C-alpha positions in Angstrom: 0.0 0.0 0.0 2.8 2.4 0.9 4.6 1.6 -2.3 1.5 2.5 -4.3 1.2 5.8 -2.3 4.9 6.6 -3.1 4.3 5.8 -6.7 1.2 8.0 -6.8 3.1 10.9 -5.1 5.9 10.6 -7.8 3.4 10.7 -10.6 1.6 13.7 -9.1 5.0 15.5 -8.5 6.0 14.8 -12.1 2.7 16.0 -13.4 3.0 19.3 -11.4 6.6 19.8 -12.8 5.4 19.3 -16.4 2.4 21.6 -15.8 4.6 24.4 -14.5 7.0 23.9 -17.4 4.2 24.2 -19.9 2.8 27.3 -18.2 6.2 28.9 -18.1 6.8 28.2 -21.8 3.3 29.6 -22.7 4.0 32.7 -20.6 7.4 33.3 -22.2 5.9 32.9 -25.7 3.1 35.3 -24.8 5.7 37.8 -23.4 7.8 37.4 -26.6 4.8 37.9 -28.8 3.8 41.0 -26.8 7.2 42.5 -27.1 7.3 41.8 -30.8 3.9 43.5 -31.2 5.1 46.5 -29.2 8.2 46.8 -31.4 6.1 46.7 -34.5 3.7 49.3 -33.1 6.7 51.5 -32.1 7.9 51.7 -35.7 4.5 52.3 -37.3 5.0 55.3 -39.5 2.3 57.6 -41.0 1.9 58.3 -44.7 2.3 61.8 -46.0 -1.3 62.9 -46.6 -0.6 64.5 -49.9 -1.2 63.2 -53.4 2.0 61.5 -54.8 1.9 63.6 -57.9 2.3 66.8 -55.8 5.1 65.3 -53.6 8.6 66.4 -54.7 10.9 65.3 -51.9 11.7 65.2 -48.2 14.4 67.8 -47.6 15.7 66.4 -44.3 15.1 65.8 -40.6 13.8 68.6 -38.4 14.1 66.3 -35.3 13.8 62.6 -34.6 10.0 62.6 -35.5 9.6 65.4 -38.0 10.8 66.0 -41.5 10.7 69.0 -43.9 8.7 68.3 -47.1 8.8 70.0 -50.5 5.6 69.7 -52.5 4.2 71.6 -55.5 2.0 71.7 -58.6 2.0 73.9 -61.6 4.9 76.1 -60.4 3.4 76.8 -57.0 5.5 75.1 -54.4 5.0 74.6 -50.7 7.1 73.6 -47.7 5.5 71.5 -44.9 6.7 70.0 -41.7 5.4 66.5 -41.2 5.4 64.3 -38.1 6.1 60.7 -39.2 4.7 59.3 -35.9 1.5 61.3 -35.5 0.8 62.2 -39.2 0.5 65.9 -38.3 1.2 68.2 -41.3 1.8 71.9 -40.9 2.3 74.5 -43.6 5.6 76.5 -43.3 6.0 78.4 -46.5 4.2 79.1 -49.7 6.0 81.4 -52.1 3.6 80.9 -55.1 6.7 80.2 -57.2 8.9 77.3 -58.3 11.4 76.3 -55.6 14.5 74.9 -57.3 16.4 74.0 -54.1 15.5 73.8 -50.4 18.2 73.0 -47.8 18.1 72.8 -44.0 20.7 74.6 -42.0 23.1 72.3 -40.0 21.2 73.1 -36.8 17.8 72.4 -38.4 16.4 75.9 -37.5 16.5 77.7 -40.9 15.9 76.9 -44.6 17.8 78.0 -47.6 15.6 78.4 -50.7 16.3 79.1 -54.4 13.3 80.5 -56.2 13.2 80.5 -60.0 12.6 83.6 -62.0 12.5 84.3 -65.8 16.1 85.6 -66.2 17.7 84.8 -62.8 16.9 83.3 -59.4 16.4 84.5 -55.9 17.9 83.0 -52.8 16.1 83.3 -49.4 16.7 82.3 -45.8 13.5 81.6 -43.8 12.9 80.3 -40.3 10.6 77.4 -39.5 7.7 79.8 -39.0 8.0 80.8 -42.7 9.4 84.3 -42.0 11.9 85.6 -44.4 15.2 86.5 -42.7 17.2 87.4 -45.8 16.8 87.5 -49.6 19.1 88.2 -52.6 19.1 87.9 -56.4 21.6 85.6 -58.1 22.7 85.9 -61.7 21.9 82.3 -62.8 18.7 80.4 -63.8 20.4 77.1 -63.1 20.5 75.0 -59.9 23.0 76.1 -57.3 25.3 73.8 -55.5 25.1 74.8 -51.8 27.3 74.2 -48.8 26.2 75.6 -45.4 29.0 76.3 -42.9 28.3 74.1 -39.9 30.4 76.4 -37.6 29.6 79.9 -38.8 25.9 79.6 -39.8 25.9 83.0 -41.5 28.1 81.7 -44.3 27.0 79.6 -47.4 28.9 78.6 -50.5 27.0 79.1 -53.7 28.5 77.6 -56.8 27.4 77.1 -60.4 28.7 77.0 -64.0 28.6 80.5 -65.5 29.5 78.9 -68.9 30.9 75.7 -70.2 34.4 76.5 -69.0 33.9 78.8 -65.9 32.9 77.8 -62.4 31.7 80.6 -60.1 31.9 80.0 -56.3 30.7 82.7 -53.9 30.7 83.0 -50.2 27.3 84.5 -49.1 27.5 86.3 -45.8 23.8 86.1 -44.7 24.0 88.7 -42.0 25.6 91.3 -44.2 23.8 90.0 -47.4 27.0 90.3 -49.4 28.8 87.7 -51.6 32.5 87.4 -52.2 33.9 85.3 -55.0 36.1 82.4 -53.9 38.9 81.0 -56.1 38.0 77.4 -56.7 38.8 74.6 -59.1 35.7 72.7 -58.2 31.9 73.1 -58.1 31.7 71.3 -54.7 33.8 73.0 -52.0 32.7 71.8 -48.5 33.0 73.8 -45.3 35.3 72.3 -42.7 35.5 75.2 -40.1 34.6 78.8 -39.8 37.2 79.9 -42.4 38.5 76.6 -44.0 37.0 74.4 -46.6 37.9 71.1 -48.3 37.8 70.3 -52.1 39.2 68.0 -54.7 40.7 69.2 -58.0 40.1 66.4 -60.5 42.4 68.1 -63.0 39.7 68.1 -65.7 39.5 64.3 -65.6 35.9 63.6 -66.5 36.3 60.0 -65.4 37.3 61.1 -61.9 40.2 58.7 -61.7 42.6 61.6 -60.9 42.4 64.0 -58.0 44.2 66.1 -55.5 42.8 67.0 -52.1 43.1 70.6 -50.9 42.3 72.8 -47.9 41.2 76.3 -48.8 41.1 79.4 -46.6 38.6 82.2 -47.4 40.6 84.7 -45.4 43.7 84.5 -47.7 42.2 82.9 -50.8 45.0 80.4 -50.7 44.9 76.6 -50.7 47.1 74.0 -49.1 47.7 70.6 -50.8 46.8 67.8 -48.5 46.9 64.5 -50.4 47.4 63.1 -53.9 45.2 60.4 -55.6 41.9 61.4 -54.0 39.0 61.3 -56.5 36.3 62.4 -54.0 35.4 62.5 -50.3 32.7 62.6 -47.6 33.2 65.1 -44.7 31.2 65.3 -41.5 32.6 67.7 -38.8 36.2 66.5 -38.6 35.5 63.0 -39.8 36.8 62.5 -43.4 36.4 59.5 -45.8 38.3 59.7 -49.1 37.5 57.8 -52.3 40.4 56.5 -54.5 40.5 53.8 -57.2 42.2 50.8 -55.7 45.8 50.1 -56.8 45.4 46.4 -55.8 42.2 45.5 -57.6 40.7 47.3 -60.6 37.2 46.2 -59.5 37.4 48.0 -56.1 37.2 51.5 -54.7 39.5 52.3 -51.7 37.9 54.2 -48.8 40.4 55.9 -46.5 39.2 57.2 -43.1 40.6 60.1 -41.1 39.5 61.0 -37.6 40.2 63.6 -36.4 40.9 65.4 -39.6 44.3 64.5 -41.1 44.8 61.6 -38.7 44.6 58.2 -40.5 42.4 55.7 -38.9 42.2 52.9 -41.5 40.9 51.9 -44.8 38.8 49.3 -46.5 37.9 48.3 -50.1 34.4 48.1 -51.6 33.1 47.1 -55.0 33.5 49.9 -57.6 30.6 51.6 -59.4 31.0 53.3 -62.7 28.7 55.0 -65.3 30.2 55.0 -68.8 33.7 54.5 -67.1 33.1 57.5 -64.8 33.5 56.8 -61.1 30.3 56.8 -59.0 31.0 57.4 -55.3 28.9 55.7 -52.6 26.4 57.7 -50.5 27.5 58.0 -46.9 26.0 59.4 -43.7 27.1 59.8 -40.1 25.4 61.4 -37.1 28.3 62.6 -35.1 32.1 62.7 -35.5 32.6 59.5 -33.5 29.5 57.6 -34.4 29.0 54.8 -37.0 29.3 55.6 -40.7 26.7 54.0 -42.9 26.9 53.7 -46.7 24.9 52.5 -49.7 27.2 50.0 -51.4 27.0 47.7 -54.4 27.3 44.0 -53.6 29.6 43.6 -56.6 31.4 45.7 -59.1 28.8 47.2 -61.4 28.7 49.3 -64.6 25.5 51.2 -64.1 25.0 51.9 -67.8 24.7 48.1 -68.4 22.7 46.9 -65.4 21.1 48.3 -62.3 23.2 46.3 -59.8 22.4 45.0 -56.3 22.9 47.2 -53.3 22.8 47.1 -49.5 23.0 49.4 -46.6 26.2 48.7 -44.7 28.1 50.0 -41.7 31.7 50.8 -42.4 34.0 49.2 -39.8 37.4 50.7 -40.5 38.9 49.2 -37.3 38.3 45.7 -38.6 38.4 46.6 -42.3 35.0 45.1 -42.7 31.7 46.1 -44.3 28.8 45.0 -42.1 25.6 44.6 -44.0 22.4 45.9 -42.5 19.7 45.5 -45.1 19.3 44.9 -48.8 18.3 48.0 -50.8 16.4 48.2 -54.1 18.5 51.1 -55.5 21.6 53.1 -55.2 20.2 56.2 -53.6 21.1 58.9 -51.0 20.7 58.3 -47.2 20.5 60.7 -44.3 20.6 59.6 -40.6 18.1 60.9 -38.1 19.1 63.1 -35.1 18.7 60.1 -32.7 20.7 57.8 -34.9 17.9 55.2 -35.1 16.5 55.8 -38.6 17.7 56.8 -42.1 15.9 58.7 -44.8 16.5 56.8 -48.1 15.7 57.2 -51.7 16.1 59.7 -54.6 13.4 61.9 -53.0 14.1 60.6 -49.4 10.6 59.0 -49.7 11.5 56.1 -47.4 12.6 55.6 -43.9 15.0 52.7 -42.9 14.5 51.5 -39.3 17.9 50.4 -38.0 16.4 48.3 -35.2 14.3 45.9 -37.3 16.1 46.5 -40.6 12.9 47.3 -42.5 12.2 50.0 -45.1 9.0 52.0 -44.8 7.6 54.2 -47.6 6.2 57.6 -46.6 4.1 57.8 -49.8 0.4 57.0 -49.7 0.4 54.2 -52.3 3.4 52.3 -50.9 3.9 50.1 -47.9 6.8 48.3 -46.3 9.4 47.5 -48.9 11.2 44.9 -46.7 
């Protein structure tokens, strides 16, 4: 009898253990499902409540939740601020004219605008309430290349081709509303500090295989040669990535990293892109000088005039000389990291947002959904 009782106790004890185990597993699964649902809800983004035909592009991030949007129809353009979390849309500026360019200031508090006119164009600075802070006429009807000084916010480089053989680069002092011509061998000088800027002289090489890196000084008008064999570069604060055709492999592009400026921190090689033999540089973005650098890179060497190629978003690890893939991308298009470093604008019109946490791409347009 006692033996039967002991056996019964053992069976009961074993049954209780199994029951507790099953309950625990069910609770864990339920908790995991809840967390997954919460994560999915946390990255739910609203669509821009504007017809796709009227949408031109997202200009950039105003903060971690809001973006600046450029829309327009029949030469009447509009700037909005849009909250990607709540879907709120607010009108900022409506000039009743064609906006050629809109660019956010480095501190996201002002907007540079180029307005088209019949024989020339007008440049304006507005605040986020739509108030004009400065305006000036510019002697060109073409699109301007613009570089906003991140240190001295009252200075902007304006550059354009005056004719087939002449480049005009001007330094616009916004406070004084004056422009001063800057000697330059390039259409794309980039501000480095209050008075210094970086540029590459490609020595009239259309294929961009040649290049010399220079540091210019607006105070003296003089330039200092920094490095040979640099075809292009990406500069963020004092973090510099230089692009050079690889000497080791004709199918690769060499990326050399300096941080702080002029202090070598490593290099890595990525597959090379060309269009009719002309080098195409990868799109890069970085939040802060010490933070991760992300790039849109081809998975293999590609001649873009022959095929579209396959691309992915990758983190550049110069310490380990590795390219760390994040997510596959449908196209080679620009990227821009958010102020909190958790998302990227992506696309030729910045019409998508890449969530770095779940590696998914969300379209902001009404007729599109999650790409991946």
